[in-house]
N, C-alpha and C positions, 0 to 999 in steps of 0.2 A: 804527052799529056792526054788524059782521058776526056772524051767528049761528054760534056755535061748532060746533054740530051740522052745519050746512051746510058749514062750512069743512072739518070732518073728513071728511065725505062726499066733498067735491071732492078732498081730498088722497088719499083712498083710490082714487078714480076715476083720478086722475093716475098714481098708483103702478101701478095695473093696466094702464093704457095704456102706460106706460113699459116694463113687462115685455114687452108685445106688440111694442113698437117695438124693444127690444133683441134679442128673439128673431128678428125679421125682419131686422134688421141683421146678425146673426151668420149667418143662412142666406144672405143676399145675399153676404156676404163669402166664404163657402165656395163658392158658385156662381161668383162672379167668379174665384176662384182656379182652379177647374176650367176655366173658359172660357179663362183665360190659358194654362193648360197645353196645352189642345187647340190653341189658336191657335199656340203655339210649335211643336208637333208638325207642324201643317199647313205652317207656314213652312219648317221643316226639310225636309220631304218635297218641297214644290214648288220650293224653291230649287235643289235638285239637278237637277230636270227643267228648270227655267227656264235654268240655266246651260248645260246641254247644248243646249237649243234656241237659246240666244244664240250659242253656239259655232258651231252649224250655220249660223245666219243670217249670222254674220260671215264664215264660209268661203264661202258662196254669194255674198255681197256682194262679197267680194274677187275671186272668179272673174269675176263680172259686170264689175267694174272693169277687170280685166286684159283681158277680151275686148273691152270697149268701147274701151280705149286702143289695142288692136292694129288695130282697123278704122278 
């Protein structure tokens, strides 16, 4: 049979650890939200640059194809 005092001590320890876990989970959630926001901002900024670079690459590729077929 379990010692009631020991059980109560363990229950208190578990409650204390749960509080720490819950606080860490909340903090992690806030950080994850910030990371997602920054990631979205980075993607928005780089997508514009990438599309311009892709357009330039396509134009150069097209010119090369035209020159190659003419010779």
